[in-house]
DRENMIRO-266595 format. One line per field, with one value per atom (N, C-alpha, C, O): residue in three letters; atom name; x, y, z. Coordinates in steps of 0.05 Angstrom, whole numbers, plus 5000, padded with zeros to 4 digits. Layout:
! DRENMIRO-266595
rest = (ALA_...)
atom = (CA_...)
px = (X_...)
py = (Y_...)
pz = (Z_...)
! end
This chain:
! DRENMIRO-266595
rest = (MET_MET_MET_MET_PHE_PHE_PHE_PHE_LEU_LEU_LEU_LEU_THR_THR_THR_THR_LYS_LYS_LYS_LYS_GLY_GLY_GLY_GLY_GLU_GLU_GLU_GLU_LEU_LEU_LEU_LEU_TYR_TYR_TYR_TYR_ARG_ARG_ARG_ARG_LYS_LYS_LYS_LYS_GLY_GLY_GLY_GLY_PHE_PHE_PHE_PHE_LYS_LYS_LYS_LYS_SER_SER_SER_SER_PHE_PHE_PHE_PHE_GLY_GLY_GLY_GLY_ASP_ASP_ASP_ASP_ASN_ASN_ASN_ASN_VAL_VAL_VAL_VAL_LEU_LEU_LEU_LEU_VAL_VAL_VAL_VAL_SER_SER_SER_SER_ARG_ARG_ARG_ARG_LEU_LEU_LEU_LEU_ALA_ALA_ALA_ALA_SER_SER_SER_SER_PHE_PHE_PHE_PHE_TYR_TYR_TYR_TYR_GLY_GLY_GLY_GLY_THR_THR_THR_THR_SER_SER_SER_SER_GLU_GLU_GLU_GLU_ILE_ILE_ILE_ILE_SER_SER_SER_SER_LEU_LEU_LEU_LEU_GLY_GLY_GLY_GLY_ASP_ASP_ASP_ASP_ASN_ASN_ASN_ASN_VAL_VAL_VAL_VAL_ARG_ARG_ARG_ARG_ILE_ILE_ILE_ILE_ASP_ASP_ASP_ASP_ASP_ASP_ASP_ASP_PHE_PHE_PHE_PHE_CYS_CYS_CYS_CYS_ILE_ILE_ILE_ILE_LEU_LEU_LEU_LEU_SER_SER_SER_SER_GLY_GLY_GLY_GLY_ASN_ASN_ASN_ASN_ILE_ILE_ILE_ILE_THR_THR_THR_THR_ILE_ILE_ILE_ILE_GLY_GLY_GLY_GLY_SER_SER_SER_SER_ASN_ASN_ASN_ASN_ILE_ILE_ILE_ILE_HIS_HIS_HIS_HIS_ILE_ILE_ILE_ILE_GLY_GLY_GLY_GLY_ALA_ALA_ALA_ALA_TYR_TYR_TYR_TYR_SER_SER_SER_SER_ALA_ALA_ALA_ALA_LEU_LEU_LEU_LEU_TYR_TYR_TYR_TYR_GLY_GLY_GLY_GLY_LYS_LYS_LYS_LYS_TYR_TYR_TYR_TYR_GLY_GLY_GLY_GLY_ILE_ILE_ILE_ILE_VAL_VAL_VAL_VAL_MET_MET_MET_MET_GLU_GLU_GLU_GLU_ASP_ASP_ASP_ASP_TYR_TYR_TYR_TYR_THR_THR_THR_THR_GLY_GLY_GLY_GLY_LEU_LEU_LEU_LEU_SER_SER_SER_SER_PRO_PRO_PRO_PRO_ARG_ARG_ARG_ARG_CYS_CYS_CYS_CYS_THR_THR_THR_THR_ILE_ILE_ILE_ILE_PHE_PHE_PHE_PHE_SER_SER_SER_SER_ALA_ALA_ALA_ALA_THR_THR_THR_THR_ASP_ASP_ASP_ASP_ASP_ASP_ASP_ASP_PHE_PHE_PHE_PHE_GLY_GLY_GLY_GLY_GLY_GLY_GLY_GLY_ASN_ASN_ASN_ASN_TYR_TYR_TYR_TYR_LEU_LEU_LEU_LEU_ILE_ILE_ILE_ILE_SER_SER_SER_SER_PRO_PRO_PRO_PRO_MET_MET_MET_MET_ASN_ASN_ASN_ASN_PRO_PRO_PRO_PRO_PRO_PRO_PRO_PRO_GLU_GLU_GLU_GLU_LYS_LYS_LYS_LYS_CYS_CYS_CYS_CYS_ASN_ASN_ASN_ASN_VAL_VAL_VAL_VAL_THR_THR_THR_THR_GLY_GLY_GLY_GLY_GLY_GLY_GLY_GLY_VAL_VAL_VAL_VAL_VAL_VAL_VAL_VAL_ARG_ARG_ARG_ARG_LEU_LEU_LEU_LEU_GLU_GLU_GLU_GLU_ARG_ARG_ARG_ARG_PHE_PHE_PHE_PHE_VAL_VAL_VAL_VAL_GLN_GLN_GLN_GLN_LEU_LEU_LEU_LEU_GLY_GLY_GLY_GLY_SER_SER_SER_SER_GLY_GLY_GLY_GLY_THR_THR_THR_THR_VAL_VAL_VAL_VAL_VAL_VAL_VAL_VAL_MET_MET_MET_MET_PRO_PRO_PRO_PRO_ASN_ASN_ASN_ASN_LEU_LEU_LEU_LEU_THR_THR_THR_THR_LEU_LEU_LEU_LEU_LYS_LYS_LYS_LYS_GLU_GLU_GLU_GLU_GLY_GLY_GLY_GLY_VAL_VAL_VAL_VAL_ALA_ALA_ALA_ALA_ILE_ILE_ILE_ILE_GLY_GLY_GLY_GLY_ALA_ALA_ALA_ALA_MET_MET_MET_MET_SER_SER_SER_SER_PHE_PHE_PHE_PHE_VAL_VAL_VAL_VAL_ARG_ARG_ARG_ARG_PHE_PHE_PHE_PHE_SER_SER_SER_SER_ILE_ILE_ILE_ILE_LEU_LEU_LEU_LEU_ASN_ASN_ASN_ASN_TRP_TRP_TRP_TRP_GLU_GLU_GLU_GLU_ILE_ILE_ILE_ILE_TRP_TRP_TRP_TRP_ALA_ALA_ALA_ALA_GLY_GLY_GLY_GLY_ASN_ASN_ASN_ASN_PRO_PRO_PRO_PRO_ILE_ILE_ILE_ILE_ARG_ARG_ARG_ARG_PHE_PHE_PHE_PHE_ILE_ILE_ILE_ILE_GLY_GLY_GLY_GLY_TYR_TYR_TYR_TYR_ARG_ARG_ARG_ARG_GLY_GLY_GLY_GLY_LYS_LYS_LYS_LYS_GLY_GLY_GLY_GLY_MET_MET_MET_MET_ILE_ILE_ILE_ILE_ASP_ASP_ASP_ASP_LYS_LYS_LYS_LYS_ILE_ILE_ILE_ILE_ALA_ALA_ALA_ALA_VAL_VAL_VAL_VAL)
atom = (N_CA_C_O_N_CA_C_O_N_CA_C_O_N_CA_C_O_N_CA_C_O_N_CA_C_O_N_CA_C_O_N_CA_C_O_N_CA_C_O_N_CA_C_O_N_CA_C_O_N_CA_C_O_N_CA_C_O_N_CA_C_O_N_CA_C_O_N_CA_C_O_N_CA_C_O_N_CA_C_O_N_CA_C_O_N_CA_C_O_N_CA_C_O_N_CA_C_O_N_CA_C_O_N_CA_C_O_N_CA_C_O_N_CA_C_O_N_CA_C_O_N_CA_C_O_N_CA_C_O_N_CA_C_O_N_CA_C_O_N_CA_C_O_N_CA_C_O_N_CA_C_O_N_CA_C_O_N_CA_C_O_N_CA_C_O_N_CA_C_O_N_CA_C_O_N_CA_C_O_N_CA_C_O_N_CA_C_O_N_CA_C_O_N_CA_C_O_N_CA_C_O_N_CA_C_O_N_CA_C_O_N_CA_C_O_N_CA_C_O_N_CA_C_O_N_CA_C_O_N_CA_C_O_N_CA_C_O_N_CA_C_O_N_CA_C_O_N_CA_C_O_N_CA_C_O_N_CA_C_O_N_CA_C_O_N_CA_C_O_N_CA_C_O_N_CA_C_O_N_CA_C_O_N_CA_C_O_N_CA_C_O_N_CA_C_O_N_CA_C_O_N_CA_C_O_N_CA_C_O_N_CA_C_O_N_CA_C_O_N_CA_C_O_N_CA_C_O_N_CA_C_O_N_CA_C_O_N_CA_C_O_N_CA_C_O_N_CA_C_O_N_CA_C_O_N_CA_C_O_N_CA_C_O_N_CA_C_O_N_CA_C_O_N_CA_C_O_N_CA_C_O_N_CA_C_O_N_CA_C_O_N_CA_C_O_N_CA_C_O_N_CA_C_O_N_CA_C_O_N_CA_C_O_N_CA_C_O_N_CA_C_O_N_CA_C_O_N_CA_C_O_N_CA_C_O_N_CA_C_O_N_CA_C_O_N_CA_C_O_N_CA_C_O_N_CA_C_O_N_CA_C_O_N_CA_C_O_N_CA_C_O_N_CA_C_O_N_CA_C_O_N_CA_C_O_N_CA_C_O_N_CA_C_O_N_CA_C_O_N_CA_C_O_N_CA_C_O_N_CA_C_O_N_CA_C_O_N_CA_C_O_N_CA_C_O_N_CA_C_O_N_CA_C_O_N_CA_C_O_N_CA_C_O_N_CA_C_O_N_CA_C_O_N_CA_C_O_N_CA_C_O_N_CA_C_O_N_CA_C_O_N_CA_C_O_N_CA_C_O_N_CA_C_O_N_CA_C_O_N_CA_C_O_N_CA_C_O_N_CA_C_O_N_CA_C_O_N_CA_C_O_N_CA_C_O_N_CA_C_O_N_CA_C_O_N_CA_C_O_N_CA_C_O_N_CA_C_O_N_CA_C_O_N_CA_C_O_N_CA_C_O_N_CA_C_O_N_CA_C_O_N_CA_C_O_N_CA_C_O_N_CA_C_O_N_CA_C_O_N_CA_C_O_N_CA_C_O_N_CA_C_O_N_CA_C_O_N_CA_C_O_N_CA_C_O_N_CA_C_O_N_CA_C_O_N_CA_C_O_N_CA_C_O_N_CA_C_O_N_CA_C_O_N_CA_C_O_N_CA_C_O_N_CA_C_O_N_CA_C_O_N_CA_C_O_N_CA_C_O_N_CA_C_O_N_CA_C_O_N_CA_C_O_N_CA_C_O_N_CA_C_O_N_CA_C_O_N_CA_C_O_N_CA_C_O_N_CA_C_O)
px = (5014_5000_5019_5044_5006_5036_5022_5000_5039_5022_5010_5020_4980_4977_4975_4960_4976_4984_4989_5008_4960_4963_4982_4995_4984_4999_5031_5049_5034_5063_5068_5092_5050_5049_5050_5064_5037_5037_5081_5096_5081_5116_5134_5157_5122_5147_5174_5195_5166_5183_5191_5175_5214_5216_5204_5196_5206_5177_5178_5194_5160_5155_5127_5109_5136_5120_5093_5086_5084_5057_5073_5096_5049_5058_5069_5083_5064_5095_5091_5085_5093_5084_5114_5133_5105_5107_5104_5092_5112_5104_5111_5133_5081_5073_5092_5093_5115_5146_5168_5189_5170_5194_5199_5178_5223_5227_5242_5257_5241_5244_5260_5250_5286_5304_5307_5316_5294_5302_5296_5309_5265_5239_5242_5236_5248_5251_5291_5312_5285_5317_5313_5330_5295_5292_5267_5244_5273_5265_5255_5267_5235_5208_5208_5206_5209_5199_5182_5177_5172_5141_5152_5170_5139_5135_5151_5166_5160_5181_5160_5138_5164_5166_5181_5204_5175_5194_5188_5166_5205_5179_5199_5215_5187_5179_5200_5214_5208_5237_5244_5259_5249_5267_5276_5267_5295_5296_5326_5347_5310_5319_5331_5317_5353_5377_5384_5409_5375_5392_5382_5359_5399_5403_5399_5416_5371_5364_5359_5350_5359_5344_5343_5362_5310_5301_5296_5286_5305_5298_5251_5230_5257_5226_5232_5256_5212_5209_5238_5258_5238_5250_5240_5223_5246_5241_5256_5277_5254_5266_5260_5240_5282_5273_5276_5288_5264_5266_5272_5269_5283_5296_5330_5352_5324_5340_5346_5329_5384_5387_5402_5423_5385_5399_5417_5410_5440_5447_5459_5483_5442_5452_5463_5455_5481_5496_5506_5502_5519_5540_5522_5531_5496_5484_5476_5498_5465_5466_5433_5420_5435_5434_5425_5440_5397_5393_5373_5349_5388_5377_5355_5352_5346_5322_5336_5360_5311_5322_5336_5332_5347_5362_5336_5311_5355_5336_5357_5373_5354_5354_5345_5327_5363_5340_5344_5360_5340_5327_5358_5377_5353_5384_5406_5428_5395_5423_5430_5410_5455_5464_5479_5488_5479_5486_5497_5486_5523_5529_5543_5558_5537_5559_5563_5559_5570_5592_5600_5589_5624_5643_5655_5677_5654_5667_5692_5695_5713_5742_5737_5727_5752_5750_5775_5777_5798_5833_5847_5869_5809_5817_5828_5829_5832_5841_5813_5815_5794_5775_5749_5744_5732_5698_5684_5678_5670_5641_5623_5630_5596_5583_5565_5577_5538_5530_5519_5512_5521_5513_5538_5534_5560_5587_5593_5590_5604_5609_5623_5645_5617_5630_5662_5676_5667_5693_5725_5750_5695_5705_5717_5731_5705_5695_5711_5723_5708_5717_5707_5710_5677_5673_5679_5677_5687_5681_5667_5664_5659_5642_5644_5665_5622_5620_5590_5582_5579_5560_5566_5585_5543_5528_5526_5514_5533_5514_5504_5523_5479_5475_5478_5490_5473_5470_5441_5430_5426_5415_5406_5401_5403_5391_5413_5414_5430_5432_5419_5400_5430_5426_5447_5470_5422_5447_5432_5409_5448_5441_5436_5444_5422_5405_5435_5454_5431_5459_5485_5505_5481_5508_5506_5487_5526_5542_5555_5564_5553_5559_5573_5562_5592_5615_5624_5641_5622_5623_5640_5663_5630_5659_5654_5671_5618_5623_5613_5608_5616_5588_5587_5609_5565_5559_5550_5526_5568_5561_5537_5521_5532_5494_5496_5518_5477_5482_5492_5486_5506_5523_5502_5479_5513_5500_5518_5536_5504_5537_5515_5493_5528_5526_5512_5528_5481_5488_5513_5534_5515_5520_5548_5565_5556_5581_5586_5573_5612_5620_5642_5666_5610_5633_5645_5630_5673_5685_5700_5719_5699_5702_5693_5700_5685_5670_5671_5688_5651_5650_5642_5621_5647_5658_5617_5603_5617_5587_5579_5594_5562_5550_5571_5576_5585_5600_5584_5560_5598_5572_5605_5624_5601_5614_5599_5578_5621_5613_5624_5644_5617_5641_5652_5654_5655_5671_5712_5711_5736_5719_5720_5732_5702_5689_5709_5733_5697_5725_5704_5684_5709_5690_5683_5691_5662_5646_5647_5652_5642_5638_5609_5607_5601_5588_5564_5557_5550_5518_5511_5522_5483_5470_5447_5425_5455_5440_5406_5396_5387_5378_5339_5315_5354_5334_5329_5313_5334_5334_5311_5301_5310_5296_5278_5269_5259_5236_5219_5197_5239_5238_5238_5255_5212_5227_5231_5216_5264_5286_5280_5297)
py = (4977_4991_5026_5029_5040_5074_5100_5107_5116_5138_5152_5161_5157_5189_5205_5192_5234_5250_5259_5257_5275_5288_5270_5283_5245_5240_5241_5230_5251_5254_5281_5286_5303_5337_5330_5345_5309_5325_5302_5301_5293_5272_5284_5277_5315_5346_5340_5341_5332_5327_5356_5372_5361_5380_5389_5411_5369_5372_5345_5328_5339_5312_5319_5335_5302_5309_5287_5269_5291_5272_5248_5247_5224_5194_5181_5161_5190_5186_5166_5177_5145_5114_5102_5087_5122_5106_5100_5112_5070_5057_5057_5055_5062_5057_5046_5053_5024_5020_5029_5020_5052_5060_5075_5083_5083_5104_5131_5131_5162_5167_5181_5177_5200_5221_5247_5246_5270_5288_5296_5299_5302_5292_5322_5326_5345_5372_5361_5370_5351_5351_5336_5334_5324_5295_5315_5322_5319_5314_5287_5269_5283_5264_5282_5306_5274_5277_5259_5239_5266_5256_5221_5219_5201_5176_5167_5156_5164_5154_5131_5140_5106_5076_5076_5078_5073_5069_5050_5048_5030_5001_5000_5016_4969_4973_4964_4946_4980_4969_4991_4993_5013_5026_5039_5031_5062_5080_5101_5097_5120_5155_5178_5188_5179_5199_5218_5216_5248_5262_5272_5266_5287_5318_5286_5268_5289_5274_5285_5306_5286_5294_5270_5256_5265_5242_5264_5286_5246_5252_5240_5234_5242_5227_5201_5195_5182_5157_5147_5158_5131_5126_5108_5117_5073_5068_5060_5073_5043_5042_5021_5020_4993_4970_4964_4981_4938_4945_4934_4910_4939_4944_4963_4960_4975_4997_5021_5035_5028_5051_5068_5064_5097_5119_5126_5116_5143_5160_5186_5190_5201_5214_5240_5262_5243_5266_5293_5317_5274_5291_5298_5318_5289_5289_5271_5260_5263_5232_5260_5279_5245_5254_5227_5208_5220_5203_5213_5214_5220_5241_5229_5207_5230_5213_5190_5186_5174_5148_5124_5099_5134_5117_5091_5092_5071_5048_5028_5009_5035_5016_4989_4983_4971_4932_4929_4947_4912_4915_4906_4891_4921_4919_4937_4938_4951_4962_4990_5004_4997_5009_5039_5038_5062_5087_5095_5093_5109_5122_5151_5153_5169_5195_5207_5229_5188_5196_5159_5137_5167_5149_5145_5156_5134_5138_5131_5118_5142_5131_5096_5091_5083_5061_5050_5028_5066_5062_5054_5044_5066_5059_5089_5090_5103_5127_5154_5177_5142_5152_5144_5137_5140_5139_5136_5156_5111_5112_5103_5088_5108_5122_5150_5168_5157_5178_5198_5222_5179_5166_5189_5205_5188_5207_5230_5243_5242_5266_5275_5263_5289_5292_5306_5309_5312_5318_5290_5287_5274_5249_5226_5208_5235_5218_5231_5251_5209_5221_5213_5190_5237_5228_5242_5266_5228_5237_5225_5204_5261_5233_5258_5268_5258_5274_5264_5242_5290_5270_5257_5258_5235_5211_5210_5190_5224_5227_5208_5204_5191_5177_5188_5210_5181_5200_5193_5178_5207_5198_5167_5171_5147_5122_5101_5079_5105_5092_5072_5079_5038_5019_5004_4998_4998_4982_4955_4954_4935_4898_4909_4931_4896_4879_4870_4857_4882_4880_4892_4883_4924_4933_4955_4965_4954_4976_5001_4997_5022_5058_5073_5074_5082_5094_5111_5111_5134_5167_5180_5173_5200_5222_5218_5221_5204_5177_5214_5238_5180_5203_5167_5159_5151_5145_5153_5155_5157_5169_5164_5152_5170_5175_5141_5133_5117_5100_5076_5052_5086_5064_5048_5055_5018_4998_4975_4962_4970_4958_4926_4927_4902_4891_4875_4882_4853_4848_4850_4840_4855_4850_4863_4852_4887_4910_4921_4926_4924_4938_4961_4959_4994_5012_5035_5055_5039_5058_5075_5086_5083_5102_5113_5094_5128_5145_5118_5102_5124_5105_5115_5128_5116_5136_5120_5100_5146_5143_5103_5092_5096_5074_5051_5039_5051_5020_4998_5001_4973_4961_4947_4938_4951_4942_4927_4933_4904_4886_4875_4867_4868_4846_4876_4901_4854_4859_4842_4821_4847_4884_4883_4867_4909_4917_4907_4901_4907_4909_4917_4928_4913_4930_4900_4877_4917_4882_4891_4877_4918_4924_4947_4963_4949_4971_4976_4976_4982_4995_5001_5018_4980_5002_5017_5009_5037_5060_5062_5084_5031_5036_5044_5037_5056_5058_5087_5085_5099_5130_5148_5171_5113_5125_5129_5151_5109_5093_5119_5120_5133_5155_5187_5201_5190_5234_5241_5239_5255_5254_5281_5297)
pz = (5013_5010_4991_4994_4980_4979_4987_4978_5009_5016_5001_4980_5011_4991_4981_4966_4969_4976_4996_5011_4997_5029_5052_5068_5051_5069_5056_5068_5035_5028_5032_5035_5034_5039_5076_5090_5087_5120_5130_5150_5106_5112_5115_5121_5108_5088_5083_5096_5060_5026_5020_5010_5025_5005_4976_4969_4962_4940_4927_4936_4905_4907_4870_4865_4859_4833_4823_4837_4802_4801_4807_4816_4799_4799_4823_4819_4851_4859_4881_4903_4881_4905_4919_4913_4946_4974_4987_5005_4987_5007_5038_5049_5051_5078_5091_5115_5084_5103_5094_5103_5069_5070_5095_5104_5111_5122_5118_5099_5138_5118_5143_5166_5142_5160_5137_5114_5154_5137_5113_5093_5119_5088_5085_5061_5096_5089_5065_5056_5066_5049_5030_5013_5029_5004_4976_4984_4955_4926_4923_4933_4910_4884_4863_4869_4838_4814_4808_4821_4789_4780_4765_4749_4772_4772_4781_4765_4811_4825_4838_4844_4843_4867_4882_4875_4915_4928_4940_4950_4943_4945_4983_4993_4995_5023_5035_5025_5061_5080_5066_5085_5050_5045_5063_5085_5063_5083_5065_5053_5075_5049_5079_5097_5074_5095_5094_5096_5092_5092_5065_5058_5050_5017_4997_4992_4990_4967_4947_4955_4923_4898_4884_4879_4876_4860_4832_4830_4815_4793_4774_4786_4750_4748_4735_4734_4724_4732_4742_4734_4756_4779_4794_4810_4797_4813_4833_4835_4849_4878_4890_4903_4889_4895_4931_4944_4945_4965_4980_4975_5006_5024_5015_5026_5000_4987_5005_5015_5008_5030_5017_5005_5022_5007_5040_5062_5037_5069_5057_5057_5048_5032_5054_5045_5083_5092_5069_5065_5061_5034_5013_5001_5003_4977_4960_4956_4950_4933_4915_4925_4884_4863_4854_4859_4839_4830_4800_4799_4782_4754_4737_4748_4725_4709_4702_4701_4697_4679_4709_4710_4724_4736_4757_4759_4768_4784_4803_4799_4812_4843_4849_4865_4833_4848_4868_4874_4895_4907_4924_4916_4948_4969_4966_4977_4948_4944_4964_4971_4972_4984_4967_4944_4982_4979_4993_5015_4994_5016_5007_4988_5021_5009_5047_5057_5056_5074_5087_5084_5100_5111_5136_5132_5165_5184_5175_5155_5192_5191_5216_5238_5196_5211_5218_5229_5210_5226_5251_5254_5281_5294_5324_5349_5304_5312_5321_5332_5314_5320_5331_5307_5340_5339_5325_5312_5320_5292_5305_5324_5302_5309_5305_5316_5291_5304_5327_5326_5352_5378_5385_5403_5371_5378_5377_5357_5404_5401_5368_5366_5347_5324_5322_5302_5348_5344_5354_5353_5364_5363_5350_5359_5319_5286_5278_5284_5255_5223_5211_5204_5197_5180_5153_5151_5132_5105_5078_5067_5074_5055_5006_4998_4993_4987_4968_4963_4961_4926_4913_4897_4917_4901_4879_4873_4859_4840_4819_4804_4810_4778_4758_4757_4747_4710_4707_4722_4678_4673_4659_4636_4664_4645_4665_4655_4693_4710_4725_4740_4723_4739_4747_4740_4774_4788_4801_4809_4801_4813_4832_4838_4846_4871_4888_4879_4914_4925_4924_4935_4905_4898_4930_4943_4932_4950_4930_4907_4939_4925_4946_4968_4944_4962_4960_4942_4975_4961_4954_4950_4953_4918_4895_4877_4888_4854_4839_4841_4821_4804_4777_4772_4765_4748_4718_4713_4698_4689_4679_4694_4658_4639_4636_4643_4627_4617_4638_4636_4655_4665_4678_4684_4681_4688_4703_4692_4739_4758_4751_4740_4761_4751_4788_4806_4803_4820_4844_4834_4858_4884_4880_4893_4861_4868_4890_4911_4882_4907_4891_4884_4888_4876_4881_4882_4885_4909_4889_4901_4851_4850_4812_4797_4800_4783_4754_4745_4750_4719_4691_4694_4671_4653_4633_4636_4616_4610_4591_4574_4598_4590_4585_4564_4619_4624_4631_4637_4631_4653_4666_4654_4693_4709_4740_4753_4743_4763_4770_4758_4798_4822_4844_4842_4861_4892_4889_4901_4880_4877_4839_4825_4831_4810_4786_4787_4772_4735_4717_4724_4700_4666_4660_4663_4650_4623_4601_4581_4600_4563_4555_4574_4546_4541_4528_4504_4555_4554_4524_4510_4510_4479_4486_4493_4482_4481_4469_4464_4465_4441_4471_4473_4481_4510_4495_4476_4497_4488_4463_4461_4441_4426_4431_4424_4449_4458_4480_4492_4478_4511_4496_4484_4502_4491_4517_4537_4513_4520_4522_4530)
! end
């Protein structure tokens, strides 16, 4: 079951477009920083937190999580298969700092940067994306991949460590009015 338009207003989103289908079982933190375009569907058990901009014609599969402390941008026609996680920030696990948002910020070393998924990017199920990178237009990432650097237009990558698979076709662009 999806939230009604009135319920979306009451959640306090920065903005949202037409035909937005948000599961009642999804969780949101900092909705005043979250924008949703037209034709967006967010499935059960997703978590969206922080500064997040979601374009139009986007599906976010069940159990996905977007942690947008430093910003996440999903441009039009992007999508996340189930169980994807995008981090725009990360803790320093080297042992010289505390880890957790429950500790004083001065005792932690959180770093990061904006994660941008340009138009037509698709992430396979279980993919993890680390902070401060761009997946250029048309990139496809295979299931269960770990992405820690930017990737060029229309490339296909997969694995952990991630490796180049090949190039993706652009025929889908002809099927829509861009």
